[in-house]
C-alpha positions as CSV (number, residue, x, y, z in Angstrom):
1,M,-4.4,30.6,13.5
2,D,-4.5,30.9,9.7
3,R,-1.6,30.2,7.4
4,L,-0.4,33.8,7.2
5,E,-0.3,34.1,11.0
6,F,1.5,30.8,11.2
7,Q,4.1,31.9,8.7
8,H,4.6,35.2,10.6
9,E,5.0,33.3,13.9
10,F,7.8,31.2,12.4
11,E,9.5,34.2,10.8
12,G,9.5,35.8,14.3
13,L,11.1,32.7,15.8
14,F,13.6,32.5,13.0
15,R,14.8,36.1,13.6
16,Q,14.9,35.5,17.4
17,W,17.1,32.4,17.0
18,T,19.3,33.6,14.1
19,G,19.2,37.4,14.1
20,R,18.4,37.3,10.4
21,A,15.3,37.9,8.2
22,F,13.8,34.7,6.9
23,D,12.8,36.1,3.5
24,A,16.3,37.4,2.8
25,C,17.7,34.0,3.6
26,L,15.1,32.2,1.5
27,D,16.0,34.3,-1.6
28,E,19.5,32.8,-1.5
29,F,18.3,29.3,-2.3
30,G,17.6,27.6,-5.6
31,D,14.2,26.2,-6.6
32,G,14.9,22.7,-5.2
33,A,15.9,23.9,-1.8
34,R,13.1,26.5,-1.6
35,K,10.5,23.8,-2.4
36,S,11.8,21.6,0.4
37,I,11.7,24.4,2.9
38,E,8.3,25.5,1.8
39,A,7.0,22.0,1.9
40,C,8.4,21.5,5.4
41,I,6.6,24.7,6.6
42,L,3.3,23.8,4.8
43,E,3.2,20.2,6.2
44,F,3.9,21.5,9.7
45,Y,1.0,23.9,9.3
46,F,-1.4,21.3,7.9
47,S,-0.5,18.8,10.6
48,R,-1.7,21.2,13.3
49,R,-5.0,21.9,11.5
50,P,-8.3,19.9,11.9
51,V,-8.2,17.3,9.1
52,N,-11.3,18.6,7.3
53,D,-10.0,22.1,7.3
54,M,-6.6,20.9,6.1
55,L,-8.1,19.0,3.1
56,R,-10.3,22.0,2.2
57,E,-7.3,24.4,2.3
58,F,-5.1,22.1,0.3
59,T,-7.8,21.7,-2.4
60,V,-8.3,25.5,-2.7
61,Q,-4.5,26.1,-2.7
62,S,-3.7,23.5,-5.4
63,N,-6.9,24.4,-7.4
64,Q,-7.6,20.8,-8.1
65,D,-9.7,17.9,-6.8
66,L,-7.8,15.4,-4.7
67,G,-7.3,11.9,-6.1
68,Y,-7.5,8.8,-3.8
69,T,-3.7,8.6,-3.4
70,Q,-3.4,12.3,-2.5
71,M,-6.4,12.0,-0.1
72,M,-4.9,9.0,1.7
73,Y,-1.5,10.8,2.0
74,L,-3.0,14.0,3.3
75,L,-5.2,12.2,5.8
76,A,-2.2,10.4,7.2
77,L,-0.1,13.5,7.1
78,G,-2.6,15.2,9.3
79,H,-1.9,12.7,12.1
80,T,1.9,12.5,11.6
81,K,4.5,14.6,13.5
82,S,7.9,15.3,12.2
83,S,11.1,14.2,14.0
84,I,14.8,13.9,13.4
85,Y,15.7,10.5,11.9
86,E,19.0,8.8,11.2
87,V,19.5,6.6,8.2
88,A,20.5,3.2,9.6
89,D,20.8,1.7,6.2
90,S,20.2,2.7,2.5
91,D,19.9,0.5,-0.5
92,P,19.8,2.7,-3.6
93,G,16.6,2.3,-5.6
94,K,15.2,-0.1,-3.0
95,G,14.7,1.9,0.2
96,V,16.0,3.2,3.5
97,L,15.9,2.2,7.1
98,L,15.2,5.1,9.5
99,Q,15.7,5.4,13.3
100,D,13.8,8.1,15.2
101,L,16.5,9.9,17.2
102,I,14.0,11.8,19.5
103,R,11.0,9.5,20.0
104,G,13.0,6.2,19.8
105,G,11.2,3.0,18.9
106,E,12.0,0.4,16.3
107,P,13.7,1.4,13.0
108,M,11.2,1.8,10.1
109,R,11.9,0.6,6.6
110,I,10.7,2.8,3.7
111,P,10.7,0.6,0.6
112,G,11.2,1.9,-2.9
113,C,11.7,5.6,-2.1
114,S,13.6,7.9,-4.3
115,A,15.5,9.2,-1.3
116,S,17.5,6.0,-1.3
117,D,19.3,7.3,-4.4
118,V,21.1,10.0,-2.5
119,L,20.9,9.1,1.2
120,A,23.7,7.1,2.9
121,A,23.9,5.4,6.3
122,G,24.6,8.0,9.0
123,D,22.7,10.8,7.3
124,R,20.2,12.6,9.5
125,L,16.9,14.0,8.3
126,L,14.1,16.3,9.5
127,T,11.1,14.5,8.0
128,R,7.8,12.8,8.6
129,V,7.3,9.1,8.1
130,V,3.7,8.9,6.7
131,I,1.9,5.6,7.0
132,N,-1.4,5.0,5.3
133,K,-3.5,2.3,3.5
134,I,-1.3,2.7,0.4
135,G,2.0,2.3,2.1
136,I,4.7,4.1,4.0
137,Q,6.8,7.0,2.7
138,I,8.8,10.0,3.9
139,S,7.2,13.4,3.4
140,G,8.0,16.0,0.7
141,G,9.2,18.4,3.3
142,T,12.4,16.5,4.0
143,L,15.7,18.2,4.9
144,V,19.1,16.5,5.1
145,I,20.8,17.9,8.2
146,P,24.4,18.9,7.6
147,K,26.9,16.9,9.7
148,Q,28.4,20.0,11.3
149,L,25.0,21.0,12.6
150,W,24.2,17.8,14.3
151,P,26.3,18.2,17.5
152,H,24.5,21.5,18.2
153,L,21.0,19.9,17.6
154,S,21.9,16.8,19.6
155,A,23.1,18.9,22.6
156,K,19.8,20.9,22.5
157,I,17.8,17.6,22.5
158,D,19.8,16.2,25.4
159,A,19.4,19.5,27.4
160,Q,15.7,19.5,26.9
161,L,15.4,15.9,28.1
162,S,17.6,16.5,31.1
163,E,15.6,19.7,32.1
164,R,12.3,17.8,32.0
165,G,10.7,18.8,35.4
166,P,8.4,16.8,37.7
167,E,5.3,18.6,36.3
168,A,6.1,17.5,32.7
169,P,4.1,14.7,31.0
170,S,5.3,11.2,30.7
171,L,8.7,10.7,29.0
172,R,6.9,9.3,25.9
173,E,4.6,12.3,25.7
174,F,7.5,14.7,26.4
175,R,9.5,13.2,23.5
176,E,6.4,13.7,21.2
177,E,6.2,17.4,22.2
178,L,10.0,17.7,21.8
179,A,9.9,16.3,18.3
180,E,7.4,18.9,17.3
181,E,9.3,21.7,19.0
182,M,12.6,20.7,17.3
183,T,10.9,21.0,13.9
184,W,10.9,24.8,14.0
185,Y,14.4,25.0,15.5
186,T,16.0,22.5,13.1
187,L,14.4,24.2,10.1
188,S,15.7,27.5,11.3
189,C,19.2,26.2,11.9
190,W,19.2,24.5,8.5
191,V,18.2,27.6,6.6
192,N,20.8,29.6,8.6
193,A,23.5,27.1,7.9
194,Y,23.0,27.0,4.1
195,S,22.5,30.7,3.4
196,G,24.9,33.6,3.5
197,P,28.4,34.2,2.0
198,G,30.4,31.0,1.5
199,A,27.6,28.6,2.5
200,P,27.8,25.2,0.9
201,P,25.0,23.9,-1.3
202,P,22.5,21.7,0.6
203,K,22.1,18.0,0.0
204,L,18.6,17.6,-1.4
205,V,16.2,14.6,-1.6
206,A,14.2,14.0,-4.8
207,F,10.8,12.3,-4.9
208,D,10.5,11.5,-8.6
209,R,9.5,7.9,-8.1
210,D,7.3,8.4,-5.0
């Protein structure tokens, strides 16, 4: 599946879930929000591609040779799945501590990230925690989930876990698959919540120091 087919598949799911056209909703956002949404989609697409193909496509798209830092980031991105995280702690200018709400595990500290300037304990994010030889960081396609949306997303996650049948893979594998499945659904809910008459402005994360 090429990128255009991938985009069309998402737009079809978005219409199915929300009853709205994705392009029309996207037109209502400012540059910052549009970049976050587009980065989220692009990273999801790249993470499902063979690494060599992903690097080749990124080089062609950006029309530039990749530096070492970019190469390490993209290689790690290709092996990283998104999930929903909660900010367990935030120290402005110094970093954040994130807890994966779908896959579980130990909280992960992301030192020195720009996101710590705007994130507070209790915020929930759709993001990827990218770990490579250079360090650990959250991806550019990060969306801060509005508080009013979380009960709906949490109920869907709980329902999926409770409906896991005997033929399903192990709980760990199932949670991995669920984290990926929730990427599309969460993105759709986020775009739907922040577009339309009377919608509030989204809380955005900047990456000027990362």
